[in-house]
N, C-alpha and C positions, 0 to 999 in steps of 0.2 A: 147017552154019555153018563158017566157017574155024576151025581148031583154035586155041585160046588158046595163046599162047607160054608155054613152061614157066616162064621166069623171072617172067612176070607172074602165073601161077597160084601160084607158090611165094612170092610177095611178101608175102602176108598171113599172117605167122607170129607166133606168140606168143613173148614173151620168157621166158627161164628165171628161176626164183626158187629161192633156197636155203632148205631146211627147217632150222629150228633143231635143234640136236643133242638137245634135250630136248623130246620130243613125248609127250603123253599122249593115248591113245585114250579118248574119253568114251563113245562108243556106235557101234554099227553103224546106219547111216542108210538104206541101201537098195541095191538091185542091179538090174541089167538086162543086156541082151546085151553092153553095152560094158564093164562092170566092176562095181566096188563103191564105195560112198560111205561115208565115216566122219566122224563129228564128232570133231575133235581139239582139244586145248588146246596152244597154243604162244605163248610170250612173253606169258602172262597174258591171251590172247585166244582165242576160239573160232573155228574155221575148218571148212570142209567140204573134205575131201581126197578127190578122185575118183581111184581107181586103175584103170587101163585094162587090159583083156585085150589080148593080142597078136593081130595079124592073121596067122593061120596058114594058108598056102596048102594044107596037107594037109587042113585041116578045111573050107576054103571054096574050092573049085576054081573058077577063072575063067580066061578067055583074057587078061584084062587083066594088065599088068605095070607095074612102076615107078610113076611118078607117077599114072598113070591108075588103077592098082589102089588106091593109097592114097586117091585121091579118092572111091572108092566103098566100100572095105572096111576101112579103118583108122580106127576111131572116134576114136582119140587125135588123129591128123592132122586129121581132119574137124573135131573140136571146137576144136582150136588155130586153124584157119583162121577159123572163125566168130568166136571171141573176138578174134582179131587184127584182123578187119575192124571189129568194134564199137569196139575201142580206137582204131584209126586214125581213126574218125569221131567220137571224143570221147564215146562212148556207154557206156563201161565202167560197169557198175552201174546203168544207167538202164532197160534192158530185161530183163536177167538179173542175178543176183547179181554183185557186183564180183569180177572175176577178177584174181588176183595174178600168174599166170604158170604155166608148166609146170615139172616137176621130175622128176629121176630118183629113184626110191624106193630108199633104202638097203637092203641085204640084211637088216640087223637089223630093219627095219620089216616087210619081207615075212615074216620068221620070226615076229615078234610077231603079225601078222595070222593066220598059220597056227595058232599056239598058242591065241590068244584066241577066234578066230571060226571055226576049222575050215576056212579057205579055203586048201587045200593048194596047193603049187606047180603041180601039173598042171592045176589049175582056171583058170590064167591063159592057157592055150592057147599057151604059149611054143614056137615052132618049134625043132626039133632043132639047126638050124644057128646059132641064137643062144641056146643054152641058158644062157649066162652073162650075157646082157644083162639089165639091170635093168628092172623094171616102170616105166612112166611114169605120171605123175599130173598133175593140174591142181588148183591151190589156189584156193578160192573163199571169199568171206565166208559165214559160217554163217547160214542162215535157219531160224528156229524156227517151222516151219509144218506144216500137215496137208494131204494131198492132197484133191482135190475130193470123193472118195468118202467122206471122213470128216467133212465139214462140211455144214451146212444151206445149200443154195444160195439165193442172193438175186439180184435183178436187178443190184445193184451189183457183186457178185462176177463175174457174167457179163460185165458191161460192162468191168470191169478186164481180164479175160482176153482179150476181143476187142481191147481197146486195145493190150495187150502184143503180141499176135500181129500186129496191123496194123503196129505200130512195127517189128517184126522184118522183116516183108515189105517195108516202105518202104525199108529199107537193103539190099534185094536178097539176103535170106537166107530160105530155106525151112527151117522147123523140122525137118520130116521125122519127127517122133515125137509128134504131138499125142495126148495121153491124159490121163486124170484125174490120174495120178501125176506128171505134169510141170507141174502147176500147184499151188503150195503156198500156203496161206492162213494168214497170221498171225491167230490167233483174237482176240488182244487189240485189234488195229487193223483187222481184216477187210481186210488188205492182201494182194493177190495177187502172187505171184512166178512167173515162167516159168523153167523150168530145163531142162537137158539138151540139148546141141547135138551129140550124138554121131552123129546120123543126118541132120544138116543139109546143105544145099547152099548154098554161098556163091559169088556172082559176084565176079570172073571165075572161071568153071569150065572145066575142060579139055574138057568135051564137052556141057555143058548151055547152051543159048542163053537169052537174056533172055526171049524169048517162051515158051519151054518152062517156064522157072521161074515166070513169071506164071500160066501155066495150072495148074501144080501148086499154086501159092499159092491160087488160087481154090478148088480142090478141098479144100485144107487148111482154109480158112475154113468151107466147108460141113461138113467133118468135125467141126469144133468145135461147130457148131449141132446136128448129129446127136448128138454126145456130151452136150450139155446136155439133149437130149430123153431120152436113155437114163438120165441121172442123175435125171430126174423119177421113175423107177421105184424108186429107192433109198428104203427106208422112211423115212429121215430127211427126205426131200423130198416127203412125201405132200401132194398138192394143189398143188405148186409146179412150174411149167414156165417156163423163161426162154428156151427156144429161139426164135430169130427167123430165119425163112426168107424174109423179105420181100425181101431183096436178091438172091435167086437166081431164075433162070428156071424155067419149069415142068418142063423136062426134067431139070434138076439136082435139083429137089425130088423128082421121081419116082425118080431113081436113088438118092437118099438113103435111101429105104425099104429098098432092097436092101443098101445099104452098112451099114445098122445091124446087120444080122446078123453081118457080118464083123468089125466093130470093137467089138461089145458087150463083149468081154472086156477092152477097154482102159478101160471106164467102169464097171466093177463092182468092188467091194472084192476085192482079191486074197487068196488064202489065205496065212497067215503062213509065212515060211520058217523054217529052224532058227535064223536069226540075228535074227529080228524078234519083238518082243513083240506080243501081241494088243492092239489099241487098246482103251482103257477105254470 
């Protein structure tokens, strides 16, 4: 495919937001390859602050450079593009939690995170040539929910999850990280939220065509159904299976059996980290 013009690729950027000088960390909310998420209190409201690790070439070698490297290896840049696209389409807060923008994390907050949660500076993968650069973050609305591994699955919850993923696909975004931990369920309302765009692919993309994106989206929809099937093995879902493979061809369904082995870890309850409490 013809390479996308750089100015077009860089057009979907997220706007900056300033953090209030008085921030209270309420709790550690989760982590992944992209970074760490915290529940914070600011201006008498609760927010989710996602703080991103750096893309360090010394830790992740590739021939890609510049914008192309950022497009595949910088989770902060990737998530900013996806949120920027949703905002441009007037969909902020409709598919994923409302995004307020990106921010540079003050040194004082990085120090507080190190002291309170044990996340030391070297764990942010900061390259030597930018050792004084601030950590970057994205501010979201806070969603008080549990991952799919911690709730009893229902057909309505599965339906909501499918609907959210389809809505994201319809605006030419591949989620890129479909897993039980990236669907949060508000227990009081049984409302499902899709989160985490750090591995997403958003069109226009510097090297991914529309057809290739659609092919990947098809596989992602299948991965969700495989995930539902794996969740049926969770003791809290005994006798419940909401997986629906009716929309896939025979070959795809056959391949899904093999895929289950490789993604099983994404659909089973994780072991608690030193920053997490064991769920009640």
